[in-house]
LUMDO-547393 format. One record per residue (C-alpha): x, y, z; residue number from 1; residue in one letter. Coordinates in pm, whole numbers. Layout:
% residues N
MIPA      x      y      z resi resn
MIPA      X      Y      Z  NUM    A
...
% end
This chain:
% residues 148
MIPA      x      y      z resi resn
MIPA   5899  -2985  -7765    1    M
MIPA   6094  -2669  -7702    2    E
MIPA   6461  -2717  -7716    3    R
MIPA   6707  -2521  -7501    4    G
MIPA   6874  -2211  -7640    5    K
MIPA   7211  -2372  -7544    6    W
MIPA   7154  -2661  -7786    7    Q
MIPA   7444  -2715  -8033    8    K
MIPA   7321  -2902  -8341    9    G
MIPA   6981  -3021  -8478   10    D
MIPA   6973  -3344  -8291   11    W
MIPA   6703  -3605  -8332   12    T
MIPA   6537  -3745  -8014   13    D
MIPA   6726  -4069  -8068   14    Q
MIPA   7068  -3884  -8079   15    Q
MIPA   6969  -3692  -7770   16    R
MIPA   6865  -4007  -7580   17    L
MIPA   7200  -4174  -7682   18    E
MIPA   7391  -3867  -7553   19    A
MIPA   7241  -3938  -7205   20    L
MIPA   7236  -4322  -7222   21    A
MIPA   7618  -4341  -7282   22    K
MIPA   7654  -4238  -6906   23    Y
MIPA   7460  -4535  -6759   24    L
MIPA   7770  -4770  -6742   25    P
MIPA   7981  -4489  -6599   26    V
MIPA   7731  -4370  -6339   27    F
MIPA   7654  -4730  -6223   28    T
MIPA   8027  -4838  -6197   29    A
MIPA   8099  -4941  -5835   30    P
MIPA   8384  -4702  -5783   31    D
MIPA   8237  -4401  -5971   32    F
MIPA   8244  -4063  -5797   33    K
MIPA   8019  -3791  -5950   34    F
MIPA   8153  -3525  -5726   35    S
MIPA   8324  -3450  -5398   36    E
MIPA   8281  -3181  -5139   37    H
MIPA   8583  -2963  -5082   38    V
MIPA   8570  -2837  -4719   39    P
MIPA   8625  -2473  -4620   40    P
MIPA   8981  -2369  -4567   41    K
MIPA   9116  -2105  -4328   42    V
MIPA   9434  -1927  -4413   43    E
MIPA   9522  -1653  -4166   44    G
MIPA   9240  -1401  -4181   45    K
MIPA   9090  -1543  -4500   46    F
MIPA   8836  -1817  -4530   47    I
MIPA   8785  -2007  -4851   48    Q
MIPA   8426  -2137  -4864   49    M
MIPA   8370  -2506  -4931   50    G
MIPA   8237  -2613  -5262   51    W
MIPA   8150  -2904  -5482   52    T
MIPA   8404  -3038  -5725   53    S
MIPA   8256  -3224  -6018   54    Y
MIPA   8446  -3508  -6175   55    G
MIPA   8523  -3508  -6541   56    P
MIPA   8242  -3740  -6630   57    E
MIPA   7989  -3529  -6441   58    A
MIPA   8121  -3221  -6616   59    Q
MIPA   8089  -3387  -6949   60    S
MIPA   7731  -3504  -6862   61    F
MIPA   7629  -3147  -6776   62    V
MIPA   7777  -3011  -7092   63    Q
MIPA   7605  -3280  -7299   64    D
MIPA   7275  -3190  -7139   65    C
MIPA   7315  -2834  -7265   66    Y
MIPA   7465  -2926  -7605   67    D
MIPA   7184  -3170  -7677   68    Y
MIPA   6904  -2943  -7583   69    G
MIPA   6789  -3116  -7262   70    W
MIPA   6805  -2789  -7077   71    V
MIPA   6496  -2589  -7183   72    Q
MIPA   6432  -2214  -7154   73    G
MIPA   6108  -2263  -6949   74    T
MIPA   5991  -2147  -6618   75    D
MIPA   6157  -2440  -6434   76    W
MIPA   6129  -2280  -6095   77    A
MIPA   5750  -2278  -6113   78    E
MIPA   5725  -2627  -6270   79    W
MIPA   5956  -2778  -6009   80    M
MIPA   5681  -2708  -5750   81    Q
MIPA   5415  -2908  -5931   82    T
MIPA   5296  -3253  -5828   83    E
MIPA   5408  -3379  -6171   84    E
MIPA   5773  -3258  -6096   85    A
MIPA   5761  -3409  -5747   86    Q
MIPA   5643  -3744  -5872   87    E
MIPA   5903  -3758  -6156   88    L
MIPA   6189  -3659  -5923   89    S
MIPA   6101  -3872  -5627   90    Q
MIPA   5912  -4185  -5749   91    D
MIPA   6123  -4435  -5938   92    P
MIPA   5806  -4598  -6071   93    A
MIPA   5687  -4266  -6220   94    R
MIPA   6028  -4207  -6374   95    M
MIPA   6012  -4552  -6535   96    A
MIPA   5721  -4414  -6749   97    T
MIPA   5876  -4072  -6818   98    A
MIPA   5857  -3941  -7182   99    T
MIPA   6140  -3752  -7352  100    V
MIPA   5971  -3434  -7262  101    E
MIPA   5958  -3539  -6899  102    D
MIPA   6329  -3605  -6893  103    L
MIPA   6394  -3262  -7034  104    A
MIPA   6187  -3094  -6764  105    K
MIPA   6357  -3283  -6487  106    V
MIPA   6698  -3220  -6621  107    L
MIPA   6627  -2851  -6675  108    T
MIPA   6526  -2819  -6309  109    V
MIPA   6831  -3000  -6178  110    S
MIPA   7088  -2821  -6394  111    L
MIPA   6936  -2477  -6367  112    R
MIPA   6902  -2521  -5985  113    R
MIPA   7269  -2605  -5979  114    D
MIPA   7339  -2250  -6114  115    R
MIPA   7180  -2117  -5806  116    F
MIPA   7255  -2381  -5545  117    I
MIPA   7603  -2506  -5602  118    Q
MIPA   7602  -2887  -5566  119    G
MIPA   7228  -2938  -5644  120    A
MIPA   7297  -3178  -5925  121    I
MIPA   7543  -3376  -5705  122    A
MIPA   7256  -3409  -5460  123    G
MIPA   7032  -3537  -5739  124    D
MIPA   7298  -3786  -5826  125    F
MIPA   7337  -3896  -5468  126    E
MIPA   6970  -3977  -5436  127    V
MIPA   6969  -4172  -5763  128    G
MIPA   6769  -3923  -5975  129    L
MIPA   7031  -3869  -6237  130    I
MIPA   7104  -4234  -6281  131    T
MIPA   6722  -4301  -6311  132    R
MIPA   6714  -4035  -6587  133    I
MIPA   7000  -4191  -6791  134    V
MIPA   6846  -4541  -6738  135    A
MIPA   6516  -4417  -6876  136    R
MIPA   6694  -4261  -7172  137    A
MIPA   6843  -4605  -7239  138    C
MIPA   6495  -4761  -7233  139    E
MIPA   6348  -4494  -7452  140    L
MIPA   6635  -4517  -7699  141    G
MIPA   6613  -4898  -7714  142    A
MIPA   6234  -4873  -7779  143    A
MIPA   6320  -4658  -8090  144    N
MIPA   6562  -4915  -8221  145    G
MIPA   6880  -4744  -8083  146    G
MIPA   7064  -4757  -7745  147    V
MIPA   7100  -5127  -7634  148    P
% end
């Protein structure tokens, strides 16, 4: 599997899975907020556009995705239009069978899209995709004798 050019370290798949899995209890906590929308503000003749503010755990998650090589240097924009991408992103049953490579592809799309569409990863969290990814990372890690 091709690792991302942003990867920091020579991680095993088990270590990479654990880097994601540690977020499951955080992301599933009842009062957890991944992000919040900051509305536009008008001051005199100036308008400050609205934006998405990511919480510290969300920022840490994004950084870990890059550091652990989950974000790949592939043609993600083309892949995201495939049937495989749509199934993995939208069908929880399909995500439940995802491989390590599948997780990397979906995370690459989510995080790279966020560079062009501010708030895209927040939307992916809101629809449950990010939590499904970290839950699958837990399952894959546990199957390899790691993450409980």
